N, C-alpha and C positions, 0 to 999 in steps of 0.2 A: 571916406564913405561916399558913395555916389549920390547924386542929387535925388534920385528916386528913393533911395534908402532914407535920406534925411526927411523927405516929405512923408514917407511912411511912418517914421518915428514920431513926427509931429501929430499925424492923424491918429496913430495907435495910442498915443499918450492920453487921448480923450476917452478911451474905452474904460469901462468899469474895471475894478480890481479883478473880479471874477473872469471877465473876458480877457484881460491881459494875462492872467494866470493860465487860462486855457491855451491862449496863443503861444505863450512862452513854452509850455509843455509840448505843444505841437512842434515848435521850431527846434527845441532840444532833441526831441525824438527823430526829427527829420535829419539830424546830423549822423545818426547811427545807421549807416547804410548796410552794415553787415551784422544785423541783429540775428543772434542765434536763438531760435525759439526754444530749444532744449534748455539753454542757460536761463532764459527768462522764466520758464516753468519751474526750474530748479530753485531759483531765487524766490519766486512766489511761494513755493512749498515751504522753503526754509523760514521765510518771514511769517507765514501763517503758524508754523510750529512754534516759533519763538514767542509770538503773540499769545498763543494758547498757554504756553508755559508761564508767561507773566500773569495771565488771567487766573490760572489755576494755582498760582503760588508755588510752582515747582521750579521757576527760574532762579538761578543762583547769580547774584549780582554783587557789585561792589559800590560803595558810596561814591557819588560823583566827585566829592572833595578829594578822595584818595586818588582816583583816576586822573583828575586834572593836576593834582600835585605831582604825581609820577611823570606825567607828560611834560610839565614845566621843568622838572628836574632833568629829564632826559634830553630835552631840546633847548635848554638855556645855555 
């Protein structure tokens, strides 16, 4: 890592958690040069729909214990 990057890391570590989170979000988003706005809108729509399903009690889910157990079995 460059000297400038090391200095930035030191300075940025002094920011509040909120400020670091905002900066992290900005930096991560800056890596996505080819953002497709249609895809972003589609994901936002899907996430809103899923959240509404959860709030209205119409979402069908599985207990986390079962999901994690199946994943452990599959990938162990």
